[in-house]
N, C-alpha and C positions, 0 to 999 in steps of 0.2 A: 660735703658728703665725705665718708672715708671708706676705706677697702674693707673687705670682709673680714680679713684677718685682723685689720687694725694695724697693718705694717707698712701702709702706702707710705712712701718716702716724702710726698709732697703735701703742702697746705697751701691755701690761698693767700694772696699777698695781703688781703686785709687781715687775716688772722695772725699773719706774721708781724703786721704792723701792730697790732693789739698787744703783742708780747715784747715788742722792741724795749720799751722802758725797763721792764722786769728784767730782760736779758742784758741790757746795757750795765744796769746795778749790779747784778751778779757777776758781771766779768770785769767790772770798773772800767768801762768804756763811756765815750759820750753817746748820747742816742743817735745823734746825727751819724756817727760812724756805723751803728747798727743798722739804722735807715739805709745807709748807702750800699751795705752789703746785702740788704734784704734786696734792693733794687738791683743790685748786679746779679742776683741768683733767681731772678724771676725769669720762668720760660715762658715764652707766649705760646699761641695756640697751634696745635700741629696743622701744618700746611697752610696757617694763617687764618683758618676758618673752624678748625675742629677743636672742642675741648675748650677750656677756659686756662687763662694764665695761672701759673701755680709757681711756688718755691719749693726747690729741692733741699729739703731739710737736712740730708747726710752732708751736700756740698757747703750748706750754709755754715753748718756745725763746725766743719773743717776749717772754714775761713774765719769764723769767730774766735775759735782756738788759737790759730796762727796770730791774729791780731792781739787778742789778751796777751799772748806770749811777748810780743814786740813791746807792751806797753808796761 
């Protein structure tokens, strides 16, 4: 699902994994590097039981930009 405005900064970990290969290729990174960044940016359920795990896209994009700049 997405927010009504379409500006929700989170996506599911599964959706992030689907995009990992394309993102790695576009940024000249290893897929394993992108997979690790995705895993590092997964937020769990609120209070351990509410909601679903999610990836903060803004934070992930900042980390990807930093990693790509180092390579």
